[in-house]
PDB file of N, CA, C and O in Angstrom:
ATOM      1  N   MET A   1      -5.794-186.393   1.797  1.00  0.00           N
ATOM      2  CA  MET A   1      -6.625-186.475   0.849  1.00  0.00           C
ATOM      3  C   MET A   1      -7.057-184.941  -0.127  1.00  0.00           C
ATOM      4  O   MET A   1      -7.784-184.134   0.452  1.00  0.00           O
ATOM      5  N   GLN A   2      -6.706-184.689  -1.209  1.00  0.00           N
ATOM      6  CA  GLN A   2      -6.692-183.152  -1.813  1.00  0.00           C
ATOM      7  C   GLN A   2      -8.461-182.820  -1.107  1.00  0.00           C
ATOM      8  O   GLN A   2      -9.233-183.522  -0.453  1.00  0.00           O
ATOM      9  N   PRO A   3      -8.543-181.344  -1.670  1.00  0.00           N
ATOM     10  CA  PRO A   3      -9.723-180.698  -1.256  1.00  0.00           C
ATOM     11  C   PRO A   3     -10.352-181.469  -2.016  1.00  0.00           C
ATOM     12  O   PRO A   3      -9.979-182.307  -2.837  1.00  0.00           O
ATOM     13  N   LEU A   4     -11.861-180.938  -1.500  1.00  0.00           N
ATOM     14  CA  LEU A   4     -12.845-181.484  -2.627  1.00  0.00           C
ATOM     15  C   LEU A   4     -13.325-180.461  -3.832  1.00  0.00           C
ATOM     16  O   LEU A   4     -13.235-179.235  -3.906  1.00  0.00           O
ATOM     17  N   GLY A   5     -13.731-181.187  -4.514  1.00  0.00           N
ATOM     18  CA  GLY A   5     -13.991-179.975  -5.604  1.00  0.00           C
ATOM     19  C   GLY A   5     -13.160-179.361  -6.448  1.00  0.00           C
ATOM     20  O   GLY A   5     -13.420-178.360  -7.117  1.00  0.00           O
ATOM     21  N   LYS A   6     -11.689-180.243  -6.402  1.00  0.00           N
ATOM     22  CA  LYS A   6     -11.022-180.693  -7.316  1.00  0.00           C
ATOM     23  C   LYS A   6     -10.990-181.674  -8.231  1.00  0.00           C
ATOM     24  O   LYS A   6     -11.963-182.416  -8.365  1.00  0.00           O
ATOM     25  N   THR A   7      -9.900-181.807  -8.962  1.00  0.00           N
ATOM     26  CA  THR A   7      -9.854-183.575  -9.694  1.00  0.00           C
ATOM     27  C   THR A   7      -9.213-184.155  -9.481  1.00  0.00           C
ATOM     28  O   THR A   7      -8.241-184.125 -10.236  1.00  0.00           O
ATOM     29  N   ASN A   8      -9.167-185.156  -8.331  1.00  0.00           N
ATOM     30  CA  ASN A   8      -8.722-185.655  -7.658  1.00  0.00           C
ATOM     31  C   ASN A   8      -9.234-187.448  -7.656  1.00  0.00           C
ATOM     32  O   ASN A   8      -9.372-188.200  -6.691  1.00  0.00           O
ATOM     33  N   GLY A   9      -9.459-187.758  -9.388  1.00  0.00           N
ATOM     34  CA  GLY A   9      -9.592-189.229  -9.011  1.00  0.00           C
ATOM     35  C   GLY A   9     -11.091-189.416  -8.687  1.00  0.00           C
ATOM     36  O   GLY A   9     -11.703-190.348  -9.208  1.00  0.00           O
ATOM     37  N   LEU A  10     -11.620-188.668  -7.951  1.00  0.00           N
ATOM     38  CA  LEU A  10     -12.869-189.853  -7.314  1.00  0.00           C
ATOM     39  C   LEU A  10     -14.188-188.450  -7.672  1.00  0.00           C
ATOM     40  O   LEU A  10     -15.396-188.682  -7.619  1.00  0.00           O
ATOM     41  N   ALA A  11     -13.706-187.310  -7.957  1.00  0.00           N
ATOM     42  CA  ALA A  11     -14.983-186.140  -8.963  1.00  0.00           C
ATOM     43  C   ALA A  11     -14.362-184.995  -9.773  1.00  0.00           C
ATOM     44  O   ALA A  11     -13.336-184.346  -9.567  1.00  0.00           O
ATOM     45  N   ARG A  12     -15.309-184.932 -10.791  1.00  0.00           N
ATOM     46  CA  ARG A  12     -14.837-184.352 -12.186  1.00  0.00           C
ATOM     47  C   ARG A  12     -15.502-183.386 -12.236  1.00  0.00           C
ATOM     48  O   ARG A  12     -16.658-183.565 -11.850  1.00  0.00           O
ATOM     49  N   ARG A  13     -15.213-182.240 -12.614  1.00  0.00           N
ATOM     50  CA  ARG A  13     -15.827-181.370 -13.352  1.00  0.00           C
ATOM     51  C   ARG A  13     -15.927-180.941 -14.687  1.00  0.00           C
ATOM     52  O   ARG A  13     -14.963-180.371 -15.199  1.00  0.00           O
ATOM     53  N   SER A  14     -16.938-181.132 -15.307  1.00  0.00           N
ATOM     54  CA  SER A  14     -17.235-181.152 -16.402  1.00  0.00           C
ATOM     55  C   SER A  14     -17.385-179.745 -17.251  1.00  0.00           C
ATOM     56  O   SER A  14     -17.651-178.675 -16.703  1.00  0.00           O
ATOM     57  N   PRO A  15     -17.217-179.871 -18.393  1.00  0.00           N
ATOM     58  CA  PRO A  15     -16.798-178.366 -19.781  1.00  0.00           C
ATOM     59  C   PRO A  15     -18.625-178.676 -19.494  1.00  0.00           C
ATOM     60  O   PRO A  15     -19.032-177.667 -18.919  1.00  0.00           O
ATOM     61  N   ASN A  16     -19.402-179.335 -19.622  1.00  0.00           N
ATOM     62  CA  ASN A  16     -20.431-178.959 -21.153  1.00  0.00           C
ATOM     63  C   ASN A  16     -20.561-177.857 -21.016  1.00  0.00           C
ATOM     64  O   ASN A  16     -19.719-177.133 -21.547  1.00  0.00           O
ATOM     65  N   LYS A  17     -22.100-177.000 -19.947  1.00  0.00           N
ATOM     66  CA  LYS A  17     -21.830-176.104 -19.719  1.00  0.00           C
ATOM     67  C   LYS A  17     -21.857-175.659 -18.868  1.00  0.00           C
ATOM     68  O   LYS A  17     -22.547-174.643 -18.796  1.00  0.00           O
ATOM     69  N   LEU A  18     -20.985-176.216 -17.441  1.00  0.00           N
ATOM     70  CA  LEU A  18     -20.596-175.472 -16.287  1.00  0.00           C
ATOM     71  C   LEU A  18     -19.691-174.088 -16.724  1.00  0.00           C
ATOM     72  O   LEU A  18     -19.791-173.562 -15.616  1.00  0.00           O
ATOM     73  N   GLU A  19     -19.157-173.437 -17.240  1.00  0.00           N
ATOM     74  CA  GLU A  19     -18.460-172.596 -17.586  1.00  0.00           C
ATOM     75  C   GLU A  19     -19.396-171.422 -18.203  1.00  0.00           C
ATOM     76  O   GLU A  19     -18.903-170.295 -18.174  1.00  0.00           O
ATOM     77  N   ASP A  20     -20.594-171.552 -18.716  1.00  0.00           N
ATOM     78  CA  ASP A  20     -21.877-170.931 -18.780  1.00  0.00           C
ATOM     79  C   ASP A  20     -22.439-170.398 -17.284  1.00  0.00           C
ATOM     80  O   ASP A  20     -22.780-169.260 -16.965  1.00  0.00           O
ATOM     81  N   MET A  21     -22.417-171.347 -16.667  1.00  0.00           N
ATOM     82  CA  MET A  21     -22.609-171.213 -15.289  1.00  0.00           C
ATOM     83  C   MET A  21     -22.096-170.305 -14.051  1.00  0.00           C
ATOM     84  O   MET A  21     -22.909-169.707 -13.345  1.00  0.00           O
ATOM     85  N   GLN A  22     -21.335-170.267 -13.929  1.00  0.00           N
ATOM     86  CA  GLN A  22     -19.927-169.631 -13.702  1.00  0.00           C
ATOM     87  C   GLN A  22     -20.544-167.773 -12.460  1.00  0.00           C
ATOM     88  O   GLN A  22     -20.393-166.648 -12.936  1.00  0.00           O
ATOM     89  N   GLY A  23     -20.706-167.833 -12.074  1.00  0.00           N
ATOM     90  CA  GLY A  23     -21.552-166.823 -11.097  1.00  0.00           C
ATOM     91  C   GLY A  23     -22.548-166.955 -11.145  1.00  0.00           C
ATOM     92  O   GLY A  23     -22.818-166.107 -10.294  1.00  0.00           O
ATOM     93  N   GLU A  24     -23.616-167.382 -11.474  1.00  0.00           N
ATOM     94  CA  GLU A  24     -24.954-167.771 -11.481  1.00  0.00           C
ATOM     95  C   GLU A  24     -25.200-168.016 -10.171  1.00  0.00           C
ATOM     96  O   GLU A  24     -24.612-168.564  -9.238  1.00  0.00           O
ATOM     97  N   THR A  25     -26.726-167.192 -10.446  1.00  0.00           N
ATOM     98  CA  THR A  25     -26.698-167.755  -8.746  1.00  0.00           C
ATOM     99  C   THR A  25     -28.068-169.270  -8.598  1.00  0.00           C
ATOM    100  O   THR A  25     -29.105-169.431  -9.241  1.00  0.00           O
ATOM    101  N   PHE A  26     -27.451-170.121  -7.490  1.00  0.00           N
ATOM    102  CA  PHE A  26     -28.474-171.343  -7.550  1.00  0.00           C
ATOM    103  C   PHE A  26     -29.638-171.252  -7.130  1.00  0.00           C
ATOM    104  O   PHE A  26     -30.257-170.925  -6.117  1.00  0.00           O
ATOM    105  N   THR A  27     -29.874-171.801  -8.654  1.00  0.00           N
ATOM    106  CA  THR A  27     -32.341-171.591  -8.075  1.00  0.00           C
ATOM    107  C   THR A  27     -32.617-173.098  -8.587  1.00  0.00           C
ATOM    108  O   THR A  27     -31.856-173.720  -9.328  1.00  0.00           O
ATOM    109  N   LYS A  28     -33.925-173.610  -8.025  1.00  0.00           N
ATOM    110  CA  LYS A  28     -34.251-174.739  -8.685  1.00  0.00           C
ATOM    111  C   LYS A  28     -33.949-174.608 -10.127  1.00  0.00           C
ATOM    112  O   LYS A  28     -32.739-174.436 -10.270  1.00  0.00           O
ATOM    113  N   LYS A  29     -34.507-174.623 -11.106  1.00  0.00           N
ATOM    114  CA  LYS A  29     -34.366-174.261 -12.551  1.00  0.00           C
ATOM    115  C   LYS A  29     -32.879-174.890 -12.983  1.00  0.00           C
ATOM    116  O   LYS A  29     -32.646-175.712 -13.870  1.00  0.00           O
ATOM    117  N   LEU A  30     -31.983-174.258 -12.098  1.00  0.00           N
ATOM    118  CA  LEU A  30     -30.621-174.448 -12.447  1.00  0.00           C
ATOM    119  C   LEU A  30     -29.768-175.747 -11.997  1.00  0.00           C
ATOM    120  O   LEU A  30     -28.827-176.407 -12.437  1.00  0.00           O
ATOM    121  N   ILE A  31     -30.754-175.742 -10.705  1.00  0.00           N
ATOM    122  CA  ILE A  31     -30.407-177.642  -9.663  1.00  0.00           C
ATOM    123  C   ILE A  31     -30.950-178.570 -10.699  1.00  0.00           C
ATOM    124  O   ILE A  31     -30.697-179.769 -10.812  1.00  0.00           O
ATOM    125  N   ILE A  32     -31.570-177.988 -11.281  1.00  0.00           N
ATOM    126  CA  ILE A  32     -32.568-179.280 -12.502  1.00  0.00           C
ATOM    127  C   ILE A  32     -32.236-179.511 -13.650  1.00  0.00           C
ATOM    128  O   ILE A  32     -32.564-180.476 -14.340  1.00  0.00           O
ATOM    129  N   GLU A  33     -31.368-178.377 -13.994  1.00  0.00           N
ATOM    130  CA  GLU A  33     -30.596-178.399 -15.458  1.00  0.00           C
ATOM    131  C   GLU A  33     -29.063-179.369 -15.049  1.00  0.00           C
ATOM    132  O   GLU A  33     -28.555-180.378 -15.538  1.00  0.00           O
ATOM    133  N   LEU A  34     -28.694-178.437 -13.893  1.00  0.00           N
ATOM    134  CA  LEU A  34     -27.080-179.511 -13.236  1.00  0.00           C
ATOM    135  C   LEU A  34     -27.793-181.131 -13.490  1.00  0.00           C
ATOM    136  O   LEU A  34     -27.552-181.851 -14.458  1.00  0.00           O
ATOM    137  N   ILE A  35     -28.681-181.442 -12.390  1.00  0.00           N
ATOM    138  CA  ILE A  35     -28.965-183.192 -12.156  1.00  0.00           C
ATOM    139  C   ILE A  35     -28.904-183.897 -13.497  1.00  0.00           C
ATOM    140  O   ILE A  35     -28.217-184.910 -13.631  1.00  0.00           O
ATOM    141  N   GLU A  36     -29.661-183.340 -14.564  1.00  0.00           N
ATOM    142  CA  GLU A  36     -29.467-183.434 -15.847  1.00  0.00           C
ATOM    143  C   GLU A  36     -28.639-183.501 -16.697  1.00  0.00           C
ATOM    144  O   GLU A  36     -28.654-183.919 -17.854  1.00  0.00           O
ATOM    145  N   GLN A  37     -27.988-183.118 -16.144  1.00  0.00           N
ATOM    146  CA  GLN A  37     -26.964-182.847 -16.761  1.00  0.00           C
ATOM    147  C   GLN A  37     -25.501-184.026 -16.005  1.00  0.00           C
ATOM    148  O   GLN A  37     -24.297-183.870 -16.207  1.00  0.00           O
ATOM    149  N   GLY A  38     -26.112-185.046 -15.213  1.00  0.00           N
ATOM    150  CA  GLY A  38     -25.335-185.832 -14.436  1.00  0.00           C
ATOM    151  C   GLY A  38     -24.190-185.696 -12.941  1.00  0.00           C
ATOM    152  O   GLY A  38     -23.715-186.491 -12.130  1.00  0.00           O
ATOM    153  N   TYR A  39     -24.113-183.989 -13.220  1.00  0.00           N
ATOM    154  CA  TYR A  39     -23.777-183.439 -11.307  1.00  0.00           C
ATOM    155  C   TYR A  39     -24.622-183.924 -10.407  1.00  0.00           C
ATOM    156  O   TYR A  39     -25.847-183.880 -10.287  1.00  0.00           O
ATOM    157  N   LYS A  40     -23.636-184.459  -9.709  1.00  0.00           N
ATOM    158  CA  LYS A  40     -24.522-184.731  -7.790  1.00  0.00           C
ATOM    159  C   LYS A  40     -24.459-184.300  -6.624  1.00  0.00           C
ATOM    160  O   LYS A  40     -25.145-184.493  -5.620  1.00  0.00           O
ATOM    161  N   VAL A  41     -23.267-183.489  -6.916  1.00  0.00           N
ATOM    162  CA  VAL A  41     -23.096-182.220  -5.751  1.00  0.00           C
ATOM    163  C   VAL A  41     -22.362-181.540  -5.485  1.00  0.00           C
ATOM    164  O   VAL A  41     -21.257-181.787  -5.969  1.00  0.00           O
ATOM    165  N   VAL A  42     -22.454-180.437  -4.689  1.00  0.00           N
ATOM    166  CA  VAL A  42     -22.149-179.063  -4.872  1.00  0.00           C
ATOM    167  C   VAL A  42     -21.151-179.504  -3.454  1.00  0.00           C
ATOM    168  O   VAL A  42     -21.301-180.390  -2.613  1.00  0.00           O
ATOM    169  N   VAL A  43     -19.838-178.193  -3.681  1.00  0.00           N
ATOM    170  CA  VAL A  43     -18.716-178.774  -3.110  1.00  0.00           C
ATOM    171  C   VAL A  43     -18.096-177.625  -3.898  1.00  0.00           C
ATOM    172  O   VAL A  43     -17.916-177.450  -5.103  1.00  0.00           O
ATOM    173  N   ASN A  44     -17.675-176.481  -2.176  1.00  0.00           N
ATOM    174  CA  ASN A  44     -17.497-175.762  -2.044  1.00  0.00           C
ATOM    175  C   ASN A  44     -17.954-174.255  -3.112  1.00  0.00           C
ATOM    176  O   ASN A  44     -17.259-173.291  -3.432  1.00  0.00           O
ATOM    177  N   GLY A  45     -19.651-174.649  -3.498  1.00  0.00           N
ATOM    178  CA  GLY A  45     -19.774-173.878  -4.019  1.00  0.00           C
ATOM    179  C   GLY A  45     -19.653-174.352  -5.647  1.00  0.00           C
ATOM    180  O   GLY A  45     -20.249-173.669  -6.479  1.00  0.00           O
ATOM    181  N   VAL A  46     -19.067-175.238  -5.973  1.00  0.00           N
ATOM    182  CA  VAL A  46     -18.545-175.830  -7.646  1.00  0.00           C
ATOM    183  C   VAL A  46     -19.633-177.286  -7.638  1.00  0.00           C
ATOM    184  O   VAL A  46     -19.623-178.090  -6.706  1.00  0.00           O
ATOM    185  N   PRO A  47     -20.506-177.413  -8.817  1.00  0.00           N
ATOM    186  CA  PRO A  47     -21.359-178.379  -9.357  1.00  0.00           C
ATOM    187  C   PRO A  47     -20.272-179.548  -9.306  1.00  0.00           C
ATOM    188  O   PRO A  47     -19.231-179.037  -9.719  1.00  0.00           O
ATOM    189  N   THR A  48     -20.032-180.967  -8.966  1.00  0.00           N
ATOM    190  CA  THR A  48     -19.166-181.912  -9.011  1.00  0.00           C
ATOM    191  C   THR A  48     -20.310-182.781  -9.618  1.00  0.00           C
ATOM    192  O   THR A  48     -21.538-182.715  -9.562  1.00  0.00           O
ATOM    193  N   LYS A  49     -19.046-183.975 -10.472  1.00  0.00           N
ATOM    194  CA  LYS A  49     -20.117-184.861 -10.986  1.00  0.00           C
ATOM    195  C   LYS A  49     -19.201-185.788  -9.878  1.00  0.00           C
ATOM    196  O   LYS A  49     -18.567-185.404  -8.895  1.00  0.00           O
ATOM    197  N   LEU A  50     -19.354-186.927 -10.337  1.00  0.00           N
ATOM    198  CA  LEU A  50     -19.078-187.807  -9.379  1.00  0.00           C
ATOM    199  C   LEU A  50     -18.331-188.951 -10.034  1.00  0.00           C
ATOM    200  O   LEU A  50     -19.076-189.625 -10.746  1.00  0.00           O
ATOM    201  N   ASP A  51     -17.081-189.362  -9.999  1.00  0.00           N
ATOM    202  CA  ASP A  51     -16.778-190.935 -11.008  1.00  0.00           C
ATOM    203  C   ASP A  51     -16.957-192.107  -9.445  1.00  0.00           C
ATOM    204  O   ASP A  51     -15.726-192.124  -9.454  1.00  0.00           O
ATOM    205  N   ILE A  52     -17.117-192.492  -8.929  1.00  0.00           N
ATOM    206  CA  ILE A  52     -17.568-193.561  -7.344  1.00  0.00           C
ATOM    207  C   ILE A  52     -18.239-193.138  -7.105  1.00  0.00           C
ATOM    208  O   ILE A  52     -18.464-191.973  -7.435  1.00  0.00           O
ATOM    209  N   ASP A  53     -19.091-193.962  -6.257  1.00  0.00           N
ATOM    210  CA  ASP A  53     -20.493-194.536  -6.021  1.00  0.00           C
ATOM    211  C   ASP A  53     -21.045-193.198  -4.642  1.00  0.00           C
ATOM    212  O   ASP A  53     -20.358-193.183  -3.620  1.00  0.00           O
ATOM    213  N   LEU A  54     -22.081-192.327  -4.728  1.00  0.00           N
ATOM    214  CA  LEU A  54     -22.115-191.416  -3.709  1.00  0.00           C
ATOM    215  C   LEU A  54     -21.379-191.743  -2.703  1.00  0.00           C
ATOM    216  O   LEU A  54     -20.222-191.359  -2.534  1.00  0.00           O
ATOM    217  N   TRP A  55     -22.093-192.572  -1.872  1.00  0.00           N
ATOM    218  CA  TRP A  55     -21.446-193.258  -0.233  1.00  0.00           C
ATOM    219  C   TRP A  55     -20.415-192.993  -0.239  1.00  0.00           C
ATOM    220  O   TRP A  55     -19.858-192.175   0.494  1.00  0.00           O
ATOM    221  N   ASP A  56     -19.724-193.968  -1.502  1.00  0.00           N
ATOM    222  CA  ASP A  56     -17.773-194.046  -1.259  1.00  0.00           C
ATOM    223  C   ASP A  56     -17.607-192.792  -0.835  1.00  0.00           C
ATOM    224  O   ASP A  56     -17.483-192.502   0.355  1.00  0.00           O
ATOM    225  N   TYR A  57     -17.588-191.565  -2.244  1.00  0.00           N
ATOM    226  CA  TYR A  57     -16.915-190.287  -1.789  1.00  0.00           C
ATOM    227  C   TYR A  57     -17.688-189.465  -0.935  1.00  0.00           C
ATOM    228  O   TYR A  57     -17.144-188.377  -0.744  1.00  0.00           O
ATOM    229  N   ILE A  58     -19.053-189.650  -0.206  1.00  0.00           N
ATOM    230  CA  ILE A  58     -19.534-189.102   1.276  1.00  0.00           C
ATOM    231  C   ILE A  58     -18.594-189.165   2.293  1.00  0.00           C
ATOM    232  O   ILE A  58     -18.285-188.215   3.013  1.00  0.00           O
ATOM    233  N   ASP A  59     -17.945-190.770   2.374  1.00  0.00           N
ATOM    234  CA  ASP A  59     -17.517-191.654   3.335  1.00  0.00           C
ATOM    235  C   ASP A  59     -15.832-190.822   3.474  1.00  0.00           C
ATOM    236  O   ASP A  59     -15.162-190.804   4.506  1.00  0.00           O
ATOM    237  N   LYS A  60     -15.368-190.081   1.910  1.00  0.00           N
ATOM    238  CA  LYS A  60     -13.735-188.962   2.321  1.00  0.00           C
ATOM    239  C   LYS A  60     -14.304-187.968   2.961  1.00  0.00           C
ATOM    240  O   LYS A  60     -13.693-187.837   4.022  1.00  0.00           O
ATOM    241  N   ILE A  61     -15.226-187.129   2.872  1.00  0.00           N
ATOM    242  CA  ILE A  61     -15.313-185.844   3.204  1.00  0.00           C
ATOM    243  C   ILE A  61     -15.199-185.692   4.437  1.00  0.00           C
ATOM    244  O   ILE A  61     -15.633-186.654   5.071  1.00  0.00           O
ATOM    245  N   GLU A  62     -14.648-184.585   5.250  1.00  0.00           N
ATOM    246  CA  GLU A  62     -13.961-184.222   6.287  1.00  0.00           C
ATOM    247  C   GLU A  62     -14.459-183.039   6.708  1.00  0.00           C
ATOM    248  O   GLU A  62     -14.124-182.592   7.804  1.00  0.00           O
ATOM    249  N   ASP A  63     -15.207-182.469   6.001  1.00  0.00           N
ATOM    250  CA  ASP A  63     -16.085-181.102   6.225  1.00  0.00           C
ATOM    251  C   ASP A  63     -17.138-181.094   5.637  1.00  0.00           C
ATOM    252  O   ASP A  63     -17.091-180.819   4.438  1.00  0.00           O
ATOM    253  N   PHE A  64     -18.203-181.334   6.140  1.00  0.00           N
ATOM    254  CA  PHE A  64     -19.666-181.675   5.566  1.00  0.00           C
ATOM    255  C   PHE A  64     -20.072-179.850   5.196  1.00  0.00           C
ATOM    256  O   PHE A  64     -20.927-179.620   4.341  1.00  0.00           O
ATOM    257  N   SER A  65     -19.403-178.732   5.893  1.00  0.00           N
ATOM    258  CA  SER A  65     -20.523-177.520   5.748  1.00  0.00           C
ATOM    259  C   SER A  65     -19.994-176.301   4.889  1.00  0.00           C
ATOM    260  O   SER A  65     -19.671-175.170   5.250  1.00  0.00           O
ATOM    261  N   ARG A  66     -20.010-176.925   3.567  1.00  0.00           N
ATOM    262  CA  ARG A  66     -19.913-176.725   2.034  1.00  0.00           C
ATOM    263  C   ARG A  66     -20.283-177.945   1.324  1.00  0.00           C
ATOM    264  O   ARG A  66     -20.465-177.607   0.155  1.00  0.00           O
ATOM    265  N   PHE A  67     -20.424-178.825   1.416  1.00  0.00           N
ATOM    266  CA  PHE A  67     -21.122-179.926   1.062  1.00  0.00           C
ATOM    267  C   PHE A  67     -22.482-179.784   0.520  1.00  0.00           C
ATOM    268  O   PHE A  67     -23.064-179.047   1.315  1.00  0.00           O
ATOM    269  N   HIS A  68     -23.105-180.041  -0.216  1.00  0.00           N
ATOM    270  CA  HIS A  68     -24.764-180.312  -0.335  1.00  0.00           C
ATOM    271  C   HIS A  68     -24.924-181.268  -1.844  1.00  0.00           C
ATOM    272  O   HIS A  68     -24.236-181.143  -2.857  1.00  0.00           O
ATOM    273  N   LEU A  69     -26.139-182.306  -1.589  1.00  0.00           N
ATOM    274  CA  LEU A  69     -26.504-182.988  -2.476  1.00  0.00           C
ATOM    275  C   LEU A  69     -27.362-182.498  -3.222  1.00  0.00           C
ATOM    276  O   LEU A  69     -28.350-182.228  -2.538  1.00  0.00           O
ATOM    277  N   LEU A  70     -27.555-182.159  -4.595  1.00  0.00           N
ATOM    278  CA  LEU A  70     -28.661-181.457  -5.538  1.00  0.00           C
ATOM    279  C   LEU A  70     -29.640-181.767  -5.102  1.00  0.00           C
ATOM    280  O   LEU A  70     -30.417-180.972  -4.572  1.00  0.00           O
ATOM    281  N   GLU A  71     -29.926-183.526  -5.270  1.00  0.00           N
ATOM    282  CA  GLU A  71     -31.428-183.387  -5.098  1.00  0.00           C
ATOM    283  C   GLU A  71     -31.630-182.733  -3.580  1.00  0.00           C
ATOM    284  O   GLU A  71     -32.788-182.317  -3.549  1.00  0.00           O
ATOM    285  N   ASP A  72     -31.257-182.587  -2.862  1.00  0.00           N
ATOM    286  CA  ASP A  72     -31.595-182.046  -1.188  1.00  0.00           C
ATOM    287  C   ASP A  72     -31.495-180.726  -1.591  1.00  0.00           C
ATOM    288  O   ASP A  72     -32.389-180.112  -1.009  1.00  0.00           O
ATOM    289  N   LEU A  73     -30.782-179.902  -2.374  1.00  0.00           N
ATOM    290  CA  LEU A  73     -31.330-178.917  -2.607  1.00  0.00           C
ATOM    291  C   LEU A  73     -32.502-178.458  -3.018  1.00  0.00           C
ATOM    292  O   LEU A  73     -33.017-177.519  -2.411  1.00  0.00           O
ATOM    293  N   LEU A  74     -33.357-179.248  -4.522  1.00  0.00           N
ATOM    294  CA  LEU A  74     -34.044-179.110  -4.530  1.00  0.00           C
ATOM    295  C   LEU A  74     -35.693-178.412  -3.762  1.00  0.00           C
ATOM    296  O   LEU A  74     -36.672-177.839  -4.240  1.00  0.00           O
ATOM    297  N   GLN A  75     -35.269-178.872  -2.314  1.00  0.00           N
ATOM    298  CA  GLN A  75     -36.156-179.265  -1.163  1.00  0.00           C
ATOM    299  C   GLN A  75     -35.924-177.172  -1.049  1.00  0.00           C
ATOM    300  O   GLN A  75     -36.957-176.522  -1.212  1.00  0.00           O
ATOM    301  N   TRP A  76     -34.908-176.571  -0.845  1.00  0.00           N
ATOM    302  CA  TRP A  76     -34.542-175.318  -0.207  1.00  0.00           C
ATOM    303  C   TRP A  76     -35.363-174.137  -1.028  1.00  0.00           C
ATOM    304  O   TRP A  76     -35.559-174.453  -2.201  1.00  0.00           O
ATOM    305  N   SER A  77     -35.702-173.292  -0.781  1.00  0.00           N
ATOM    306  CA  SER A  77     -36.194-172.335  -1.507  1.00  0.00           C
ATOM    307  C   SER A  77     -35.405-171.249  -2.385  1.00  0.00           C
ATOM    308  O   SER A  77     -34.395-170.854  -1.802  1.00  0.00           O
ATOM    309  N   ASP A  78     -35.598-170.720  -3.533  1.00  0.00           N
ATOM    310  CA  ASP A  78     -34.599-170.229  -4.477  1.00  0.00           C
ATOM    311  C   ASP A  78     -34.078-169.299  -3.620  1.00  0.00           C
ATOM    312  O   ASP A  78     -32.992-168.757  -3.824  1.00  0.00           O
ATOM    313  N   ARG A  79     -35.065-168.985  -2.284  1.00  0.00           N
ATOM    314  CA  ARG A  79     -33.851-167.718  -1.241  1.00  0.00           C
ATOM    315  C   ARG A  79     -33.348-167.937  -0.688  1.00  0.00           C
ATOM    316  O   ARG A  79     -32.362-167.287  -0.341  1.00  0.00           O
ATOM    317  N   ASP A  80     -33.830-169.392  -0.083  1.00  0.00           N
ATOM    318  CA  ASP A  80     -31.987-169.950   0.501  1.00  0.00           C
ATOM    319  C   ASP A  80     -31.009-170.320   0.002  1.00  0.00           C
ATOM    320  O   ASP A  80     -29.879-170.691   0.320  1.00  0.00           O
ATOM    321  N   LEU A  81     -31.761-170.127  -1.072  1.00  0.00           N
ATOM    322  CA  LEU A  81     -30.455-171.335  -2.618  1.00  0.00           C
ATOM    323  C   LEU A  81     -29.382-170.009  -2.842  1.00  0.00           C
ATOM    324  O   LEU A  81     -28.195-170.230  -2.601  1.00  0.00           O
ATOM    325  N   THR A  82     -29.701-168.909  -3.208  1.00  0.00           N
ATOM    326  CA  THR A  82     -28.759-167.860  -2.865  1.00  0.00           C
ATOM    327  C   THR A  82     -27.814-168.000  -1.802  1.00  0.00           C
ATOM    328  O   THR A  82     -26.633-167.957  -2.146  1.00  0.00           O
ATOM    329  N   LEU A  83     -28.064-168.158  -0.590  1.00  0.00           N
ATOM    330  CA  LEU A  83     -27.077-168.203   0.459  1.00  0.00           C
ATOM    331  C   LEU A  83     -25.757-169.526   0.162  1.00  0.00           C
ATOM    332  O   LEU A  83     -24.858-169.661   0.992  1.00  0.00           O
ATOM    333  N   ILE A  84     -25.813-170.339  -1.000  1.00  0.00           N
ATOM    334  CA  ILE A  84     -25.134-171.076  -0.994  1.00  0.00           C
ATOM    335  C   ILE A  84     -24.162-170.091  -2.304  1.00  0.00           C
ATOM    336  O   ILE A  84     -24.420-169.655  -3.426  1.00  0.00           O
ATOM    337  N   ASP A  85     -22.660-170.080  -1.145  1.00  0.00           N
ATOM    338  CA  ASP A  85     -21.307-169.300  -2.772  1.00  0.00           C
ATOM    339  C   ASP A  85     -21.425-170.539  -3.084  1.00  0.00           C
ATOM    340  O   ASP A  85     -21.577-171.670  -2.621  1.00  0.00           O
ATOM    341  N   ARG A  86     -21.196-169.419  -4.859  1.00  0.00           N
ATOM    342  CA  ARG A  86     -20.681-169.858  -6.635  1.00  0.00           C
ATOM    343  C   ARG A  86     -18.946-169.510  -6.143  1.00  0.00           C
ATOM    344  O   ARG A  86     -18.379-168.767  -5.342  1.00  0.00           O
ATOM    345  N   ALA A  87     -18.536-170.610  -7.228  1.00  0.00           N
ATOM    346  CA  ALA A  87     -16.948-170.496  -6.536  1.00  0.00           C
ATOM    347  C   ALA A  87     -16.785-170.144  -8.574  1.00  0.00           C
ATOM    348  O   ALA A  87     -17.185-170.580  -9.653  1.00  0.00           O
ATOM    349  N   ALA A  88     -16.013-169.194  -8.046  1.00  0.00           N
ATOM    350  CA  ALA A  88     -15.427-168.253  -9.629  1.00  0.00           C
ATOM    351  C   ALA A  88     -14.408-169.426 -10.720  1.00  0.00           C
ATOM    352  O   ALA A  88     -13.935-169.025 -11.784  1.00  0.00           O
TER     353      ALA A  88
END
């Protein structure tokens, strides 16, 4: 299995506004924007769109330490969201 967050036929990153957001700290506002753009998860600090069913994707994950569902992150405080490392 290829490292998550890379294009492997299971997930893809969209060029929409993601490049504009690089280095930006996660906030609830940013997470809402990402969800509206179709992103589902954050893997290794990178917002990622899924080409397959979420549960099928989750079944393939080996390391959950740097995996977050965007919907779940809406429950976090903005302070806690700053703890998520953003990939450059």
